[in-house]
Wavefront OBJ file of the C-alpha trace (Angstrom):
o trace
v 0.000 0.000 0.000
v 1.710 3.063 -0.700
v 1.286 5.625 -3.087
v -1.802 6.987 -1.864
v -1.618 4.373 -2.648
v -3.797 2.251 -3.802
v -3.076 -0.729 -2.226
v -4.960 -3.226 -0.786
v -7.195 -5.918 -0.490
v -8.828 -5.622 -3.604
v -6.754 -4.266 -6.217
v -4.042 -5.790 -8.069
v -0.729 -4.087 -7.959
v 1.594 -3.034 -10.495
v 4.463 -3.019 -8.205
v 7.603 -1.183 -8.696
v 10.826 -2.926 -8.539
v 13.507 -0.556 -9.185
v 13.328 2.789 -10.734
v 15.645 3.198 -13.643
v 17.174 0.048 -12.411
v 14.969 -2.772 -11.573
v 11.289 -2.597 -10.983
v 8.446 -4.894 -10.304
v 5.410 -3.047 -10.713
v 2.452 -2.189 -8.967
v 1.726 -0.778 -10.086
v -2.179 -1.375 -12.084
v -2.768 -2.152 -8.933
v -2.706 0.146 -6.286
v -1.455 3.307 -7.337
v -1.800 6.446 -5.455
v -3.213 9.663 -6.491
v -1.552 10.431 -9.772
v -1.975 13.948 -11.072
v -3.396 14.073 -14.561
v -0.809 15.599 -16.915
v -1.748 18.933 -18.349
v -2.671 18.994 -22.039
v -1.891 21.989 -24.155
v -5.036 23.722 -25.303
v -3.781 26.141 -27.944
v -4.746 25.491 -31.544
v -2.217 23.792 -33.772
v -1.294 24.645 -37.329
v -2.701 21.808 -39.386
v -0.521 22.457 -42.389
v 1.414 19.292 -43.186
v -0.163 17.746 -40.085
v -0.171 14.106 -41.188
v 3.223 13.926 -42.850
v 4.904 16.060 -40.195
v 3.587 13.866 -37.430
v 4.649 10.685 -39.199
v 8.219 11.845 -39.734
v 8.232 13.120 -36.163
v 7.484 9.573 -35.085
v 10.292 8.218 -37.271
v 12.757 10.681 -35.751
v 11.487 9.837 -32.284
v 12.115 6.141 -32.915
v 15.704 6.931 -33.856
v 16.148 9.053 -30.744
v 14.562 6.288 -28.710
v 17.125 3.848 -30.066
v 19.996 5.984 -28.777
v 18.285 6.715 -25.463
v 17.506 3.044 -25.074
v 21.149 2.085 -25.457
v 22.091 4.558 -22.737
v 19.261 3.408 -20.449
v 20.129 -0.230 -21.069
v 23.726 0.419 -20.067
v 22.577 2.171 -16.899
v 20.213 -0.607 -15.950
v 22.869 -3.207 -16.649
v 25.160 -1.522 -14.114
v 22.374 -1.831 -11.564
v 22.197 -5.596 -11.945
v 19.430 -6.072 -14.513
v 20.692 -6.760 -17.996
v 18.263 -5.868 -20.732
v 18.512 -7.385 -24.178
v 20.598 -5.159 -26.455
v 18.334 -2.238 -27.226
v 17.896 -2.268 -30.972
v 14.886 -2.317 -33.225
v 13.825 -5.637 -34.699
v 14.291 -5.512 -38.488
v 10.964 -7.195 -39.216
v 9.176 -4.844 -36.861
v 10.803 -1.662 -38.125
v 10.467 -2.735 -41.728
v 6.728 -2.958 -41.205
v 6.257 0.153 -39.076
v 8.479 2.398 -41.171
v 7.328 1.159 -44.565
v 5.806 3.375 -47.229
v 2.517 1.536 -46.757
v 2.535 2.438 -43.077
v 3.360 6.058 -43.851
v 0.479 6.233 -46.289
v -1.940 4.655 -43.792
v -0.974 7.103 -41.048
v -1.303 10.010 -43.467
v -4.748 8.826 -44.592
v -6.009 8.544 -41.036
v -4.635 11.911 -39.988
v -5.892 13.584 -43.159
v -9.385 12.207 -42.546
v -9.336 13.406 -38.957
v -8.019 16.805 -40.007
v -10.752 17.162 -42.618
v -13.753 15.802 -40.749
v -13.199 15.921 -36.983
v -15.537 18.548 -35.559
v -12.913 20.319 -33.400
v -9.329 21.457 -33.878
v -6.818 18.672 -33.354
v -3.986 18.889 -30.825
v -1.101 17.201 -32.668
v 0.933 16.790 -29.468
v -1.917 14.914 -27.858
v -2.383 12.733 -30.948
v 1.326 11.892 -30.972
v 1.274 10.878 -27.307
v -1.733 8.709 -28.047
v 0.146 6.962 -30.835
v 3.121 6.286 -28.552
v 0.830 4.852 -25.903
v -0.896 2.770 -28.557
v 2.384 1.160 -29.632
v 3.084 0.067 -26.062
v -0.510 -0.943 -25.323
v -0.544 -3.176 -28.407
v 1.626 -5.674 -26.506
v -1.354 -6.503 -24.312
v 0.787 -6.438 -21.160
v -0.798 -4.222 -18.519
v 2.556 -3.910 -16.753
v 4.299 -2.483 -19.831
v 3.343 1.193 -19.929
v 4.256 4.396 -21.763
v 4.681 7.449 -19.519
v 4.476 11.043 -20.678
v 7.040 13.362 -19.123
v 4.620 14.371 -16.362
v 3.489 10.808 -15.705
v 7.106 9.683 -15.470
v 7.908 12.430 -12.981
v 4.942 11.373 -10.839
v 5.977 7.729 -11.083
v 9.514 8.504 -9.927
v 8.179 10.574 -7.054
v 5.947 7.709 -5.913
v 8.818 5.252 -5.653
v 10.600 7.649 -3.313
v 7.715 7.485 -0.839
v 6.944 11.207 -1.183
v 4.098 12.871 -3.077
v 1.548 15.676 -2.934
v -1.891 14.479 -1.940
v -4.184 13.902 1.019
v -2.306 11.165 2.889
v -4.681 8.232 2.498
v -4.109 4.715 1.244
v -6.812 3.610 -1.200
v -7.948 0.149 -2.254
v -10.316 -1.157 -4.900
v -12.455 -4.262 -4.990
v -11.447 -6.272 -8.048
v -15.020 -7.327 -8.777
v -17.135 -4.273 -7.985
v -14.383 -1.664 -8.551
v -15.584 0.134 -5.414
v -12.788 2.402 -4.133
v -12.315 2.526 -0.384
v -10.015 4.368 2.001
v -7.914 1.642 3.574
v -5.597 3.697 5.768
v -5.497 7.326 6.837
v -1.950 8.376 7.714
v -1.388 10.076 11.046
v -1.012 13.843 10.811
v -2.134 13.835 7.179
v -4.586 16.225 5.497
v -7.036 13.325 5.260
v -6.943 12.764 9.026
v -7.285 16.474 9.742
v -10.323 16.663 7.432
v -12.037 13.774 9.252
v -11.743 10.979 6.684
v -11.684 7.458 8.100
v -10.580 3.979 7.150
v -13.489 2.181 5.483
v -14.962 5.289 3.849
v -16.181 4.529 0.325
v -15.234 7.229 -2.181
v -18.148 8.371 -4.329
v -16.467 11.203 -6.223
v -13.525 13.617 -6.297
v -14.161 17.168 -7.527
v -17.397 15.958 -9.091
v -15.791 13.052 -10.977
v -17.534 9.801 -10.067
v -15.404 6.932 -8.805
v -17.874 4.291 -9.935
v -16.519 2.036 -12.658
v -13.095 3.700 -12.828
v -9.789 1.931 -12.389
v -8.052 3.016 -9.218
v -4.873 3.997 -11.036
v -6.866 6.461 -13.160
v -9.196 7.777 -10.494
v -6.427 8.735 -8.071
v -5.238 11.284 -10.609
v -8.229 13.341 -9.505
v -7.173 13.252 -5.864
v -3.507 14.087 -6.137
v -2.457 17.547 -7.219
v -0.377 20.626 -6.554
v 0.551 21.558 -3.007
v -1.990 23.737 -1.141
v -4.746 23.121 -3.699
v -8.030 21.618 -2.538
v -10.008 18.551 -3.556
v -13.652 17.944 -2.657
v -14.406 14.328 -1.806
v -17.853 12.806 -1.470
v -17.734 9.602 0.554
v -20.216 7.017 1.750
v -19.891 6.124 5.426
v -22.269 3.472 6.711
v -24.840 4.350 4.042
v -24.660 8.115 4.560
v -23.062 10.419 1.987
v -20.725 13.058 3.391
v -18.640 15.793 1.753
v -15.073 16.723 2.751
v -12.802 19.454 1.421
v -9.162 18.428 1.796
v -6.098 20.581 1.179
v -3.297 18.737 -0.578
v 0.238 18.949 0.711
v 3.513 17.067 0.675
v 3.131 13.650 2.248
v 6.015 11.478 3.422
v 4.479 8.043 3.163
v 5.054 5.894 6.264
v 5.634 2.420 4.881
v 6.316 0.742 8.242
v 4.136 0.316 11.322
v 5.463 -1.468 14.395
v 4.325 -2.456 17.881
v 5.251 -4.799 20.696
v 2.430 -7.251 21.337
v 1.973 -9.251 24.559
v 4.508 -12.019 25.295
v 7.306 -9.942 23.721
v 6.095 -10.628 20.200
v 7.150 -7.890 17.801
v 4.863 -6.777 14.988
v 5.952 -4.953 11.807
v 3.615 -4.072 8.975
v 5.137 -3.215 5.584
v 2.696 -1.306 3.400
v 4.950 -0.805 0.352
v 8.572 -1.438 -0.596
v 9.798 2.091 -1.402
v 13.217 3.745 -1.118
v 12.435 4.712 2.476
v 11.178 1.277 3.532
v 14.410 -0.602 4.320
v 15.766 2.118 6.663
v 12.350 2.386 8.334
v 12.230 -1.407 8.758
v 15.708 -1.562 10.291
v 14.823 1.200 12.734
v 11.621 -0.585 13.769
v 13.361 -3.968 14.069
v 16.197 -2.571 16.176
v 13.695 -0.828 18.431
v 11.791 -4.059 19.009
v 15.029 -5.919 19.736
v 15.999 -3.334 22.353
v 12.581 -3.780 23.949
v 13.183 -7.516 24.373
v 11.471 -8.984 21.306
v 11.438 -12.800 21.375
v 9.482 -13.451 18.141
v 8.333 -11.452 15.130
v 5.220 -11.044 12.971
v 5.755 -9.381 9.582
v 2.535 -8.228 7.921
v 2.570 -7.787 4.122
v -1.179 -8.132 3.631
v -2.399 -5.910 0.792
v 1.156 -4.777 0.068
v 1.276 -4.210 -3.723
v 5.044 -4.533 -3.930
v 7.727 -2.002 -4.764
v 11.468 -1.863 -5.228
v 13.359 -5.105 -5.568
v 16.344 -3.541 -3.836
v 14.140 -2.664 -0.865
v 12.737 -6.151 -0.289
v 16.116 -7.879 -0.687
v 17.717 -5.434 1.758
v 15.042 -6.259 4.327
v 15.356 -10.009 3.750
v 19.096 -9.626 4.293
v 18.272 -8.633 7.884
v 16.191 -11.761 8.485
v 17.522 -14.751 6.541
v 20.815 -16.650 6.628
v 23.382 -16.254 3.859
v 22.095 -17.556 0.551
v 19.927 -16.957 -2.513
v 16.882 -14.714 -1.992
v 15.441 -14.479 -5.511
v 16.643 -14.686 -9.097
v 15.403 -13.361 -12.437
v 15.632 -14.708 -15.989
v 15.006 -12.797 -19.203
v 13.885 -14.182 -22.562
v 17.491 -15.022 -23.437
v 17.804 -17.169 -20.335
v 20.186 -14.761 -18.642
v 19.983 -15.198 -14.873
v 20.602 -12.536 -12.213
v 20.763 -13.592 -8.559
v 20.131 -11.601 -5.385
v 21.605 -12.953 -2.175
v 21.612 -12.482 1.586
v 24.947 -11.903 3.283
v 24.243 -10.737 6.836
v 23.387 -12.677 9.963
v 19.893 -14.090 10.357
v 17.233 -12.939 12.813
v 17.404 -16.124 14.854
v 13.896 -15.805 16.294
v 10.533 -17.464 15.493
v 8.639 -15.596 12.798
v 5.227 -15.501 11.102
v 4.331 -13.678 7.879
v 0.771 -12.514 7.159
v -0.333 -12.538 3.499
v -3.514 -12.179 1.465
v -4.731 -12.062 -2.130
v -3.330 -8.567 -2.625
v 0.146 -9.315 -1.361
v 1.884 -8.915 -4.709
v 5.245 -8.857 -6.441
v 7.899 -7.684 -3.954
v 5.629 -8.927 -1.151
v 5.649 -12.324 -2.816
v 9.433 -12.224 -3.122
v 9.472 -11.646 0.628
v 6.968 -14.394 1.424
v 8.526 -16.818 -1.070
v 12.003 -16.500 0.422
v 10.704 -16.952 3.965
v 8.746 -20.033 2.908
v 11.525 -21.629 0.874
v 13.960 -21.250 3.769
v 11.272 -22.630 6.121
v 12.197 -19.707 8.325
v 8.694 -18.632 9.242
v 5.048 -19.622 9.052
v 2.888 -17.982 6.361
v -0.655 -17.268 7.553
v -3.608 -15.917 5.563
v -4.777 -16.521 2.000
v -3.099 -17.222 -1.349
v -1.062 -14.280 -2.620
v -1.752 -12.299 -5.792
v 0.604 -14.052 -8.209
v 2.798 -11.468 -9.953
v 6.080 -13.101 -10.897
v 7.409 -10.716 -13.529
v 9.829 -7.812 -13.312
v 9.688 -4.429 -14.999
v 12.493 -2.065 -15.944
v 12.353 1.639 -16.769
v 13.739 2.960 -20.074
v 13.820 6.788 -20.014
v 13.870 8.849 -23.228
v 15.602 12.119 -23.980
v 12.343 14.100 -24.127
v 11.528 13.205 -20.513
v 9.058 10.430 -21.305
v 9.744 6.760 -20.543
v 8.422 3.244 -20.823
v 8.103 0.707 -18.062
v 8.615 -2.638 -19.729
v 8.365 -6.208 -18.491
v 11.887 -7.577 -18.830
v 12.026 -10.906 -17.018
v 10.459 -13.500 -14.756
v 11.502 -13.946 -11.153
v 11.813 -17.175 -9.202
v 11.879 -17.995 -5.501
v 15.057 -19.536 -4.040
v 13.749 -23.045 -4.812
v 12.990 -22.121 -8.416
v 9.242 -21.575 -8.138
v 7.662 -19.306 -10.764
v 4.576 -17.886 -9.091
v 3.103 -15.672 -11.835
v -0.637 -16.282 -12.077
v -0.353 -18.822 -9.276
v 0.712 -16.979 -6.145
v 2.071 -18.443 -2.936
v -0.060 -20.634 -0.710
v 0.144 -19.924 3.031
v 1.168 -22.623 5.478
v -2.004 -21.897 7.434
v -5.043 -20.947 5.334
v -7.135 -18.428 7.249
v -9.574 -15.836 5.895
v -9.530 -12.449 7.623
v -12.203 -11.846 10.235
v -12.666 -8.837 12.496
v -13.334 -10.175 15.969
v -14.859 -6.990 17.361
v -18.359 -5.589 17.334
v -19.917 -3.209 14.825
v -18.862 -0.145 16.800
v -15.393 -1.370 17.767
v -12.338 0.222 16.199
v -9.591 -1.904 14.734
v -7.105 -3.315 17.205
v -4.439 -6.011 16.925
v -6.310 -8.096 19.469
v -9.401 -8.106 17.206
v -7.551 -9.276 14.087
v -7.987 -13.052 13.806
v -4.942 -13.523 11.566
v -2.654 -11.661 13.946
v -4.057 -13.627 16.858
v -3.392 -16.881 14.984
v 0.205 -15.770 14.444
v 0.516 -15.010 18.161
v -0.780 -18.493 18.948
v 1.726 -20.125 16.578
v 4.646 -18.106 17.920
v 3.781 -18.724 21.552
v 3.843 -22.451 20.837
v 7.258 -22.125 19.205
v 8.474 -20.072 22.154
v 7.184 -22.702 24.578
v 4.745 -20.328 26.262
l 1 2 3 4 5 6 7 8 9 10 11 12 13 14 15 16 17 18 19 20 21 22 23 24 25 26 27 28 29 30 31 32 33 34 35 36 37 38 39 40 41 42 43 44 45 46 47 48 49 50 51 52 53 54 55 56 57 58 59 60 61 62 63 64 65 66 67 68 69 70 71 72 73 74 75 76 77 78 79 80 81 82 83 84 85 86 87 88 89 90 91 92 93 94 95 96 97 98 99 100 101 102 103 104 105 106 107 108 109 110 111 112 113 114 115 116 117 118 119 120 121 122 123 124 125 126 127 128 129 130 131 132 133 134 135 136 137 138 139 140 141 142 143 144 145 146 147 148 149 150 151 152 153 154 155 156 157 158 159 160 161 162 163 164 165 166 167 168 169 170 171 172 173 174 175 176 177 178 179 180 181 182 183 184 185 186 187 188 189 190 191 192 193 194 195 196 197 198 199 200 201 202 203 204 205 206 207 208 209 210 211 212 213 214 215 216 217 218 219 220 221 222 223 224 225 226 227 228 229 230 231 232 233 234 235 236 237 238 239 240 241 242 243 244 245 246 247 248 249 250 251 252 253 254 255 256 257 258 259 260 261 262 263 264 265 266 267 268 269 270 271 272 273 274 275 276 277 278 279 280 281 282 283 284 285 286 287 288 289 290 291 292 293 294 295 296 297 298 299 300 301 302 303 304 305 306 307 308 309 310 311 312 313 314 315 316 317 318 319 320 321 322 323 324 325 326 327 328 329 330 331 332 333 334 335 336 337 338 339 340 341 342 343 344 345 346 347 348 349 350 351 352 353 354 355 356 357 358 359 360 361 362 363 364 365 366 367 368 369 370 371 372 373 374 375 376 377 378 379 380 381 382 383 384 385 386 387 388 389 390 391 392 393 394 395 396 397 398 399 400 401 402 403 404 405 406 407 408 409 410 411 412 413 414 415 416 417 418 419 420 421 422 423 424 425 426 427 428 429 430 431 432 433 434 435 436 437 438 439 440 441 442 443 444 445 446 447 448 449 450 451 452
């Protein structure tokens, strides 16, 4: 859960594995409140519109080739080797053929002649670029405009401008719900609560929209306001929330009875590993004898973040490895000392990507007990290729495998103890660890291992 983020129990995540390096992304999934990029409104000169746009695309492809080589080299230094970035001759021969040029010109000429409003050539060009990427049919391979890329990079750093609420979406109904309200956030100050169903944002209905698109209406410039209509227990309520910079807390921790430590990881961002280490060290100083790590509804995040955290918990050895279409394998290992204490990991159907790397390593090492429901099943990795004009593509580059060689894409990871979530409190009770049946099951398991 991160990004204002759209995490959670009901949305699939496009997780981010490493920005400009290695990424797993969340990110359709739970994305936070992306700001919709501004579109130029001024009228364009339509003279030579079709041919100019076509040759602009050709030039862009050539620029992309050079930028891709540079990006590929950068990513390779980070540990993920992309296939040599060059255009396939069959592909380019088709796309850059005279027949293709004529078809593009015909379409653009028809639009220029008959479309009832003036045409924004910049917007049309961006649409064509997106169309090329979308034609692959891979929802994790995405074209980003310059603004979208800037927002994406900001999200992976755990900082953004918004209201400070984690959103989730039911996969079936597409209902968007506030999952978590961050402490001290604009959302908390305005009176929003976990469980509130979002009806609209600035008059734009949430019904039927994908979370990743709808959040664009919630995020925005600092000190601007957004009007949210929410449904709380059947009653519609309106809230005006002022956006501001939000440092996303990706770690929650507490000491439960019997010296059992609890750490919840909501998203694997750049700030997550340091936050995790701080929380873990604090629990150790307080006398922690066992640990519960909660990655329920965690959409994923940076590969570097999850492996750094696993390095604190597992003995020396393989944590995860990736393979691209050429069969090239890249391994990520643990080198530090292990935790040396009983551990349970909580998972659910929206624990995705980096969360599954975490759960898979723990399970393969038989180092902890997985409790909850089958995980999401995202076993592919994305890499970012930036272009000179500020745009970029996020492209699926490889599959990842657990230490024992399991490929979990579309399958997920089965828990050791299957247990659906149930709130143990009454209708008017607020959430508490003691009223979470999955946490209480983990406590029971750990107490038995501790001999208590």
